[in-house]
VEXTOR-837707 format. One record per residue (C-alpha): residue number from 1; residue in one letter; x, y, z. Coordinates in pm, whole numbers, plus 32768, in hexadecimal, padded with zeros to 4 digits. Each point is the difference from the previous one (the first is absolute). Example, Ala and Ser with C-alpha at 12.3 -4.5 7.8 and 13.67 -1.06 7.14 Angstrom:
2
(pt 1, "a", (84CE, 7E3E, 830C)),
(pt 2, "s", (8089, 8158, 7FBE)),
//
This chain:
246
(pt 1, "m", (8000, 8000, 8000)),
(pt 2, "i", (811B, 80EC, 805B)),
(pt 3, "k", (80AE, 7FB3, 7EB4)),
(pt 4, "i", (7EC2, 8055, 7F42)),
(pt 5, "i", (7FE0, 814A, 80B9)),
(pt 6, "v", (816D, 804F, 7FB7)),
(pt 7, "q", (7FD4, 7FB3, 7E8D)),
(pt 8, "v", (7EC4, 80D2, 7FEB)),
(pt 9, "t", (80B1, 811D, 80B3)),
(pt 10, "k", (8122, 7FED, 7F09)),
(pt 11, "l", (7F0F, 800A, 7EDC)),
(pt 12, "i", (7F4F, 8130, 8090)),
(pt 13, "i", (814A, 80B4, 8040)),
(pt 14, "g", (8076, 7FAB, 7EA1)),
(pt 15, "a", (7EC1, 8088, 7F69)),
(pt 16, "i", (8022, 8140, 80CC)),
(pt 17, "v", (8169, 802C, 7F8D)),
(pt 18, "v", (7F9A, 7FD3, 7E93)),
(pt 19, "l", (7EE9, 80FD, 8029)),
(pt 20, "l", (80E8, 80F7, 80AA)),
(pt 21, "f", (8106, 7FE5, 7EEF)),
(pt 22, "g", (7EF3, 8021, 7EF7)),
(pt 23, "s", (7F6F, 8131, 80AB)),
(pt 24, "c", (8158, 809C, 8026)),
(pt 25, "s", (8047, 7FC3, 7E91)),
(pt 26, "f", (7EB3, 809C, 7F9F)),
(pt 27, "v", (8039, 8130, 80DD)),
(pt 28, "q", (8164, 8026, 7F7F)),
(pt 29, "n", (7F8B, 7FF2, 7E97)),
(pt 30, "s", (7EE9, 80F6, 804A)),
(pt 31, "v", (80EA, 80F6, 80AA)),
(pt 32, "t", (814C, 7FE0, 7F48)),
(pt 33, "g", (7F78, 7F89, 7EB3)),
(pt 34, "i", (805E, 7EF5, 7F06)),
(pt 35, "p", (8123, 804E, 7F14)),
(pt 36, "g", (7FD3, 7FC4, 7E8E)),
(pt 37, "s", (80CA, 7EED, 7F5A)),
(pt 38, "g", (807A, 80E4, 7EEB)),
(pt 39, "n", (7F7C, 7F10, 7EF8)),
(pt 40, "v", (7EE2, 80B9, 7F54)),
(pt 41, "t", (7EEE, 7F32, 7F5B)),
(pt 42, "t", (7EB1, 8056, 7F61)),
(pt 43, "q", (7EB1, 7F67, 8059)),
(pt 44, "d", (7EB9, 802D, 7F43)),
(pt 45, "r", (7EEB, 7FF4, 8103)),
(pt 46, "n", (7EB2, 7F59, 7FBF)),
(pt 47, "i", (7EF4, 80F5, 8070)),
(pt 48, "n", (7E9D, 7F8D, 803C)),
(pt 49, "g", (7F07, 810C, 7F9D)),
(pt 50, "g", (8023, 8161, 7F80)),
(pt 51, "f", (8049, 813D, 80C3)),
(pt 52, "t", (7FEF, 8178, 7FD1)),
(pt 53, "y", (80BF, 8065, 813B)),
(pt 54, "v", (816B, 7FC0, 805F)),
(pt 55, "s", (8098, 802D, 815A)),
(pt 56, "s", (8172, 7FD8, 804C)),
(pt 57, "g", (80B9, 7FDF, 814A)),
(pt 58, "s", (8126, 7F61, 80B8)),
(pt 59, "g", (810B, 80D3, 7F56)),
(pt 60, "l", (7FC7, 7F5C, 7EAE)),
(pt 61, "e", (8033, 80A8, 7EAE)),
(pt 62, "v", (7EC6, 7FF5, 7F2B)),
(pt 63, "t", (7FBD, 8075, 7E9E)),
(pt 64, "v", (7EA5, 801B, 7F68)),
(pt 65, "e", (7FB1, 8008, 7E8E)),
(pt 66, "q", (7EAA, 802E, 7F64)),
(pt 67, "a", (7FE5, 7EEE, 7EFA)),
(pt 68, "d", (7F02, 7F24, 7F4F)),
(pt 69, "t", (8035, 7ED0, 80E0)),
(pt 70, "f", (8053, 7FA9, 816A)),
(pt 71, "s", (8163, 7FA2, 805D)),
(pt 72, "v", (80C3, 7FED, 8147)),
(pt 73, "i", (8174, 7FB4, 7FEA)),
(pt 74, "v", (80E9, 7FF0, 812C)),
(pt 75, "e", (8172, 8040, 7FCB)),
(pt 76, "a", (80C3, 7FB8, 813E)),
(pt 77, "d", (8118, 7F3F, 80A5)),
(pt 78, "d", (7F9D, 7E93, 7FE3)),
(pt 79, "n", (7FE4, 7FC8, 8178)),
(pt 80, "l", (7F04, 811B, 8022)),
(pt 81, "h", (7EF1, 7F8E, 7F0C)),
(pt 82, "n", (7F4C, 7F2E, 8105)),
(pt 83, "h", (7FEC, 812D, 80E6)),
(pt 84, "i", (7F75, 80F9, 7F03)),
(pt 85, "t", (7E86, 7FDE, 7FEF)),
(pt 86, "t", (7F1C, 8073, 7EE6)),
(pt 87, "e", (7E95, 7FC7, 805D)),
(pt 88, "v", (7EBB, 807D, 7F6D)),
(pt 89, "k", (7EE1, 8048, 80EC)),
(pt 90, "n", (7ED0, 80E0, 7FD1)),
(pt 91, "n", (807C, 8080, 7EAF)),
(pt 92, "e", (8155, 8063, 8090)),
(pt 93, "l", (8158, 7F6E, 7FBD)),
(pt 94, "s", (80C2, 800B, 8148)),
(pt 95, "i", (817B, 7FE7, 7FE3)),
(pt 96, "r", (80B3, 7FB8, 8145)),
(pt 97, "c", (8122, 7F42, 809E)),
(pt 98, "d", (7FD8, 7F25, 8135)),
(pt 99, "v", (8163, 8045, 807C)),
(pt 100, "n", (80EB, 8128, 800B)),
(pt 101, "i", (80F6, 7FFC, 7EDE)),
(pt 102, "r", (8161, 808A, 8014)),
(pt 103, "n", (8116, 801B, 7F01)),
(pt 104, "a", (7F31, 7F74, 7EE4)),
(pt 105, "k", (8080, 8029, 7E9E)),
(pt 106, "r", (7E9C, 8018, 7F7E)),
(pt 107, "k", (7EA1, 8008, 8099)),
(pt 108, "k", (7F28, 807E, 7EE6)),
(pt 109, "v", (7E9A, 7FB4, 7F98)),
(pt 110, "m", (7F87, 8065, 7EA4)),
(pt 111, "v", (7E88, 801D, 7FD0)),
(pt 112, "k", (7F32, 8026, 7EC3)),
(pt 113, "m", (7E89, 803F, 8008)),
(pt 114, "p", (7EF2, 8088, 7F17)),
(pt 115, "v", (7F3C, 80E1, 80EF)),
(pt 116, "i", (8098, 80C9, 811D)),
(pt 117, "d", (7F1A, 8098, 8106)),
(pt 118, "g", (80F5, 8021, 811E)),
(pt 119, "l", (816F, 7FE3, 8065)),
(pt 120, "s", (8086, 7FF8, 8163)),
(pt 121, "s", (8161, 7FEF, 8090)),
(pt 122, "s", (805F, 7FC9, 816D)),
(pt 123, "s", (8111, 7F87, 80EC)),
(pt 124, "g", (812F, 8081, 7F45)),
(pt 125, "s", (7F9D, 7F6F, 7EB0)),
(pt 126, "s", (801E, 80B8, 7EB5)),
(pt 127, "l", (7EF8, 7FFB, 7EF0)),
(pt 128, "k", (8040, 808D, 7EA6)),
(pt 129, "g", (7F19, 801B, 7ED7)),
(pt 130, "i", (80A2, 7F90, 7EBB)),
(pt 131, "t", (7EEE, 8086, 7F1D)),
(pt 132, "t", (7F0B, 8120, 8023)),
(pt 133, "v", (7ED8, 7F8B, 80D0)),
(pt 134, "k", (7EB7, 804F, 7F52)),
(pt 135, "s", (7ED3, 7FFA, 80E7)),
(pt 136, "d", (7EB9, 80B4, 8041)),
(pt 137, "n", (8026, 7FF1, 8179)),
(pt 138, "l", (8154, 7FB4, 8096)),
(pt 139, "n", (8074, 7FD9, 8169)),
(pt 140, "l", (8171, 8025, 8059)),
(pt 141, "s", (808A, 7FDC, 8160)),
(pt 142, "s", (8157, 7FE4, 80A3)),
(pt 143, "s", (8052, 7FC6, 816F)),
(pt 144, "s", (8109, 7F91, 80F8)),
(pt 145, "g", (813B, 8078, 7F52)),
(pt 146, "s", (7FA3, 7F74, 7EAD)),
(pt 147, "s", (8012, 80AD, 7EAE)),
(pt 148, "m", (7F28, 800F, 7EC8)),
(pt 149, "d", (8042, 8096, 7EAB)),
(pt 150, "v", (7EEE, 7FF4, 7EF7)),
(pt 151, "s", (7F8C, 80B5, 7ECA)),
(pt 152, "i", (7E88, 8017, 7FCF)),
(pt 153, "q", (7EEA, 806F, 7F1C)),
(pt 154, "a", (7EC5, 8006, 80D3)),
(pt 155, "a", (7EB6, 80B2, 8029)),
(pt 156, "n", (8019, 7FF2, 817B)),
(pt 157, "v", (8129, 7FA4, 80D9)),
(pt 158, "i", (8025, 7FE5, 817A)),
(pt 159, "c", (8165, 8013, 8086)),
(pt 160, "e", (804E, 7FB7, 816E)),
(pt 161, "s", (8153, 7FEE, 80AC)),
(pt 162, "s", (8057, 7FC8, 816E)),
(pt 163, "s", (8110, 7F9A, 80F5)),
(pt 164, "g", (8137, 807C, 7F4E)),
(pt 165, "s", (7FA5, 7F71, 7EAD)),
(pt 166, "h", (802A, 80AD, 7EAF)),
(pt 167, "l", (7F0A, 8002, 7EDF)),
(pt 168, "t", (8057, 808F, 7EAA)),
(pt 169, "v", (7EEA, 801E, 7EFF)),
(pt 170, "k", (801A, 808F, 7EA0)),
(pt 171, "g", (7F18, 8027, 7ED7)),
(pt 172, "a", (7EA3, 8093, 7FF2)),
(pt 173, "a", (7EBC, 7FF5, 80C7)),
(pt 174, "k", (7EBE, 80C5, 7FF8)),
(pt 175, "k", (7FE1, 7FF1, 817C)),
(pt 176, "a", (810F, 7FAD, 80FE)),
(pt 177, "e", (7FCA, 7FCD, 8176)),
(pt 178, "t", (8147, 7FFC, 80C0)),
(pt 179, "s", (8040, 7FC1, 8171)),
(pt 180, "s", (8151, 7FE4, 80AD)),
(pt 181, "s", (8051, 7FCC, 8172)),
(pt 182, "s", (810C, 7F9D, 80FC)),
(pt 183, "g", (8139, 8077, 7F4E)),
(pt 184, "s", (7FA4, 7F6A, 7EB1)),
(pt 185, "s", (7FF6, 80B0, 7EB0)),
(pt 186, "i", (7F40, 800E, 7EBA)),
(pt 187, "d", (80B0, 808A, 7ECD)),
(pt 188, "a", (7EF9, 804D, 7EFA)),
(pt 189, "t", (80B4, 8122, 7F5A)),
(pt 190, "e", (7FFC, 7F41, 7EB6)),
(pt 191, "l", (7E91, 7FA6, 8026)),
(pt 192, "s", (7F21, 80F5, 7F48)),
(pt 193, "a", (7EB4, 800F, 80BC)),
(pt 194, "e", (7EDA, 80DF, 7FA9)),
(pt 195, "f", (7F6A, 7FF1, 815D)),
(pt 196, "a", (80BF, 7F9B, 8139)),
(pt 197, "t", (7FEB, 7FE2, 8178)),
(pt 198, "a", (8137, 7FEE, 80DB)),
(pt 199, "d", (8010, 7FB2, 8174)),
(pt 200, "a", (8156, 7FF3, 80A7)),
(pt 201, "s", (8037, 7FC9, 8175)),
(pt 202, "s", (8103, 7F99, 8102)),
(pt 203, "g", (8135, 806D, 7F41)),
(pt 204, "a", (7F8D, 7F6D, 7EB6)),
(pt 205, "s", (8017, 80B0, 7EB0)),
(pt 206, "i", (7F3C, 8010, 7EBA)),
(pt 207, "r", (8076, 8099, 7EBA)),
(pt 208, "i", (7EFD, 8012, 7EEC)),
(pt 209, "t", (7FAF, 80AC, 7EB6)),
(pt 210, "v", (7E9D, 8087, 7FDA)),
(pt 211, "k", (7F4B, 80A9, 7EDF)),
(pt 212, "e", (7EA4, 8068, 8075)),
(pt 213, "s", (7FB8, 7FD6, 8174)),
(pt 214, "l", (80C1, 7FA9, 813D)),
(pt 215, "d", (7F85, 7FBC, 8161)),
(pt 216, "a", (8131, 7FEB, 80E2)),
(pt 217, "e", (8025, 7FC3, 8174)),
(pt 218, "a", (8143, 7FE8, 80C6)),
(pt 219, "s", (802A, 7FC5, 8175)),
(pt 220, "s", (8101, 7F98, 8104)),
(pt 221, "g", (812F, 805B, 7F2E)),
(pt 222, "g", (7F73, 7F72, 7EBF)),
(pt 223, "s", (8033, 80B8, 7EB8)),
(pt 224, "v", (7F4F, 801F, 7EB2)),
(pt 225, "v", (80B8, 8098, 7ED9)),
(pt 226, "y", (7F47, 802A, 7EB9)),
(pt 227, "n", (8060, 8052, 7E9B)),
(pt 228, "g", (7F21, 80A2, 7EFD)),
(pt 229, "n", (7F05, 811B, 800D)),
(pt 230, "p", (7EB7, 7F6E, 8077)),
(pt 231, "a", (7EDA, 80EF, 7FE0)),
(pt 232, "r", (7F82, 7F9C, 8157)),
(pt 233, "i", (80CC, 7FBF, 813A)),
(pt 234, "d", (7F74, 7FB0, 8157)),
(pt 235, "k", (810C, 7FCC, 8106)),
(pt 236, "e", (8007, 7FC5, 8176)),
(pt 237, "t", (812F, 7FE8, 80E5)),
(pt 238, "s", (8034, 7FBA, 8172)),
(pt 239, "s", (810F, 7F98, 80F8)),
(pt 240, "g", (8126, 805E, 7F25)),
(pt 241, "g", (7F72, 7F7A, 7EBB)),
(pt 242, "s", (8038, 80BB, 7EBA)),
(pt 243, "v", (7F63, 801E, 7EA7)),
(pt 244, "s", (80C9, 80B6, 7EF5)),
(pt 245, "r", (8030, 8025, 7E8B)),
(pt 246, "n", (8147, 7F83, 7F6F)),
//
């Protein structure tokens, strides 16, 4: 009986040790990151269902191209492919990584899609449009130290940046709604908008070009700088915010 108890105890201790080492390895990978192998390979992902939205995160580099068909290609160090996820849910392609990556030679995802309704970058990722995005109603957002750079041709566009991120948008839009907060920035100087709204707060900045009408609000150290000679300007400032013409 004593021998059985001893054996069972050993098994339990062994299992605990394995779990502890596994947990430590997981925590270490999550904190310090997994290094890339340096051997870059390409993987064509099978995507179930279509999508009109793309969101990027986890420090990945993403390019988006408006094309006739859907395509998702991952170009990365070969030991990272299993960690880079590309999943479609509720009409949105989510691109993420389940571990931190360090010293990777490549961690790039190239997306092609026919219709683009929205693009979103977060968590230090970068998202770049390869072609001009043509859309009736377009939503663009950047957050958490990420960056986005797109050229558009849209009837209506909504641009939102937050948490130290940077959003650059070029092209043309009839109406542009822009909002920037928490030290982030929106550069829309090369976006020609007929009507625009701009709301900058908490040290954030917005630069925009307007033709007809501008409603601008800046607070808590935020700034709005506009180009052009809009016929109508309505501006409001508070707590060190500023609205000025370039």
